[in-house]
N, C-alpha and C positions, 0 to 999 in steps of 0.2 A: 539727295548726291544722285547721275547721271548714273541713267540705265544704257549701257549698250551689249551689243553681241558677245562683248569679252569681258564683262562683270561676271564672277563668281558667281557662286550659287550662293556659295559662305557668306561670300560680300552683304549678296542682295537680304538672306536671311536675319543679318547680323543687324540689316538699317530697315527690316520689315519682316521683322519674326511672325506677323501674322499672315504673311505669303506661303506657309510650308500650306497648311489649310489648303488657300487660293490654289498650288499648285497642283496638290493631287487633285482637287478639282478637275483642273484645266485637264490632265494628265492621269491614269490611276501608275502609270509604272513610274511615275514620282511616288510614291507612297515608300519607295524604301530610301527615302532621307528621312523615316522614321527609325530608320538604324542608328546607335551609336558610333560604330565603326565608320561607315559610309559614309556621315555628317562629319569626323573630324579627320579626311584620309580627302575621298576624292570630291567631297564636298567646296576643298579647299580652291579646287584645284582645276576640275571643271567649269566652262563658262556656261553662258546662256545658251550659246550655239552647241557646245559639247550636250549638254541636257537633249537639246532638243533632239536630234541627234539619237540618245540612250531612249530617248519618247516615240523613236519616228515620227517626229513631227517636222516643221516647215518653224528655221530656224527666224525668222525673219516673225512670222503670223506667231512663235512664244512668244521673240521681245514683246512683240506691240499686245501681247495681251496680258502678261505683267505688268509693264509700263498704266495698262489701264485700268487694273488692279492696286497700282496706288496715285492715279490722279494724274499720268505725267502722261502729256501726248503721241502718237501711235508715232513712228518712225517712218519712213518714204526713204527704204532704201531696199537695192535688189541685193541676191546674193547669188554667189557662180553654185549653177549646179555643178555637185561632184557628181561627177561619173565612175561609177564600180568599174574598175579596173577589169582587163581579164585576167579570169585565177593565175597564178605561177603555178607552173611543174611540180614544184616541192611544199604545194600542202599534199600533193599525192602520195607524200611518202607518209609512213609508221609511226604516228606522235610517241615518241619517247614518255611523255607524261600527258592524261588529260584532265582538267582539271575544270570541277564546277563552280563557275563564280556566287550560284544561287547558296548552294551549299556553305561556301566560305565563309557569305558574308549572314547567314542560319544561326553561322558559329560565331558568330563575334568576331570571326579573323577580315582580315586585308585585302582581297585578290591578288592584287600589285606584290605588295608585300612577299608574300606564297608564292608568286610567280619570278621574284627576285630568285628566293632561296633555291626555286628548281634550274634555273635558270645556270643558276651560277656551278651546277654541278653535272651539265650536259654538254657535250662535244659541240663540238663548233659543227654549223648545217645540220642539227640535231631540229626536230621539231617537238612542238609544246602546242598542245589544242587548251582552249579553255572553251566552257561552253558557259549559256547565260538565258535568260528569254530576254532580253537585253542587249542594246547594242555598246557596249565598252567602250566607247570612245575618248575619254579622260585616260584610260589606261591603255587604248593603242595609240594615244597622242606621247603619252610618257615613253611608250616602247619606243617609237619610230625615233622619239627625241635622243635614247639612248644606243641609236642602232642596230639594233633589231631590225627584221623583213616582218612584214604583219600584214594579213590578210584578212579580213572578213565578206562571213557573209549569211544568209537566213535564209532557211526553209518552210517559212512562216509561222514558224512558232516559236524557235530557238534557230539563238546567233550560236556560230562558227567562229570561234575565231584564232586564227593559226599565227604563230610567233616558230621565226626562225633564227635561231643565234647563229 
């Protein structure tokens, strides 16, 4: 199997099940992979690139560490630096709903599914706030694909992801 930045975590762990513990050694934030809900949902769509964002790591560094642990040579590639855009004014609007992603995962719930339920009941331009101790990059990418405006920032301890309908 060729392992690239676009390889999903699900496919990676299906081909190399022993990597689950190795990923946790690389970055303790990946211990969330032990959560069966996260494993069945987010891991199916999350790429190595997105997992790196969740773990606060450089994507190429993570890719090459994974490749090394399965006996593949490192790739000499460059990722464009993503610059954090200026915060949009709409994030100052009072959120209609605040959701804690960590609490949902602890309850065995899928954060994306719960957010989609809430968004259905919201008015146009309402804001939902998702808090977590990790950057929910796969969730952000899915919401952007569905046409929502999303902005995420962190305060060094928690991530605050604003979603506008």
